[in-house]
C-alpha positions, -999 to 999 in steps of 0.1 A, spaced: -197 -731 506 -188 -696 518 -155 -683 504 -131 -657 519 -122 -627 498 -88 -643 489 -105 -676 479 -130 -657 458 -101 -639 439 -83 -672 435 -114 -687 418 -106 -665 388 -75 -685 380 -71 -719 363 -36 -734 361 -20 -761 340 10 -783 345 29 -812 329 24 -846 345 2 -877 340 4 -895 373 7 -871 401 7 -833 407 42 -818 404 58 -804 436 56 -768 422 18 -771 419 15 -785 454 35 -755 467 11 -732 449 -19 -750 465 -3 -746 499 6 -709 495 -22 -693 475 -57 -698 463 -67 -710 428 -99 -719 411 -87 -751 394 -68 -769 367 -71 -772 330 -60 -806 317 -44 -810 282 -41 -842 263 -4 -840 256 5 -828 291 -18 -848 314 -37 -876 298 -23 -911 298 -45 -941 306 -80 -936 320 -68 -952 353 -39 -928 355 -61 -898 348 -86 -908 375 -58 -912 400 -44 -878 389 -76 -859 394 -82 -877 428 -48 -866 439 -54 -831 429 -86 -829 449 -70 -846 479 -41 -820 478 -66 -791 475 -85 -804 506 -53 -810 525 -43 -773 520 -77 -760 529 -87 -751 493 -123 -753 480 -129 -783 457 -110 -777 424 -126 -771 391 -109 -796 368 -116 -788 331 -109 -803 297 -118 -798 261 -141 -828 254 -163 -817 226 -167 -849 206 -154 -852 171 -119 -837 165 -113 -821 199 -111 -848 226 -86 -842 254 -94 -876 268 -84 -898 238 -95 -932 251 -131 -920 256 -160 -929 232 -154 -913 198 -186 -893 196 -195 -876 163 -186 -840 154 -211 -814 161 -218 -808 124 -228 -845 122 -253 -839 150 -265 -808 132 -272 -829 101 -296 -850 123 -313 -819 136 -321 -840 167 -322 -823 201 -329 -857 217 -298 -873 202 -277 -842 210 -289 -843 246 -280 -880 249 -245 -875 236 -241 -845 259 -251 -867 288 -228 -895 277 -199 -870 273 -206 -857 308 -207 -892 324 -175 -902 308 -155 -871 319 -170 -872 354 -159 -908 357 -123 -897 355 -127 -867 378 -133 -839 353 -161 -816 364 -159 -788 337 -162 -795 300 -152 -768 276 -183 -775 254 -205 -769 235 -192 -749 206 -220 -723 201 -205 -707 170 -225 -704 138 -205 -717 109 -211 -688 86 -177 -688 69 -165 -720 51 -129 -706 51 -128 -706 89 -98 -726 100 -107 -730 136 -144 -739 139 -156 -758 108 -171 -792 118 -170 -782 155 -201 -761 148 -236 -775 146 -242 -757 114 -250 -725 95 -284 -717 110 -285 -696 142 -318 -713 151 -304 -748 147 -272 -740 165 -293 -725 193 -314 -756 197 -286 -781 197 -263 -760 219 -290 -759 245 -296 -796 242 -259 -804 247 -257 -780 277 -286 -798 293 -271 -832 286 -237 -824 300 -251 -808 331 -275 -836 338 -244 -857 344 -231 -832 370 -205 -816 347 -205 -778 341 -208 -770 305 -191 -740 288 -206 -720 259 -179 -710 235 -166 -689 219 -185 -657 229 -197 -636 211 -192 -659 182 -162 -673 163 -179 -686 132 -168 -659 107 -130 -653 110 -110 -665 80 -77 -666 101 -66 -687 130 -72 -668 163 -46 -689 181 -20 -669 161 -35 -635 162 -68 -618 170 -90 -615 138 -108 -582 132 -145 -585 121 -165 -557 106 -199 -570 119 -223 -543 132 -244 -548 163 -274 -558 143 -256 -588 127 -241 -599 159 -275 -599 176 -291 -617 147 -265 -643 139 -238 -647 166 -256 -642 199 -288 -664 197 -269 -697 205 -253 -681 236 -287 -668 247 -301 -703 243 -272 -718 263 -278 -693 291 -315 -701 291 -305 -738 294 -285 -730 325 -250 -731 312 -225 -726 340 -196 -710 322 -188 -689 291 -156 -689 272 -147 -657 253 -132 -656 218 -100 -639 208 -116 -614 184 -120 -577 177 -154 -563 169 -146 -526 164 -181 -517 154 
């Protein structure tokens, strides 16, 4: 669809809210008065039963249409393993378990299953896959969320998960660009500083993101990191 300039600017913003059954009045007022790109759902704030979640996302899209908004992006962190915003979905294995199988076919199937499940409750953007190379065992954030230590393996399986998710009509998100595998501190509490030079970043961190782009990934999530060099 063709967007106005104001709508295009609004597409840069994703909002969150607290509520598990219907959009709060404050959010409806925002939809009425200005343009937004969509909503990020969080497990503690928005996810009750699967029925309630499907009703919530349907109400969000209905409200957006009522106020002349483009269809909303509705996003959630549904990686498999330890990070599952939708708790009652299938408990798929952690990425490191998939890395141990080295199977693109299995990873694609799980990506497709993840996509079908989130799509069934009205989520059209999944903040997955994690494309970080797990090159620091002291990393408190990535760990088993990574497919492994090999850039080549992480590249192959990241691309497979992207293809699987998007075959179900859900936009995948390659994260955390340009690579969050090496910090030894938690970037939710402060931005780590890494001393990597450009050669290392191109050799280790970037290949999985290149593979995800080549697989057609729709979104990229940046990391909260400093690379002074």
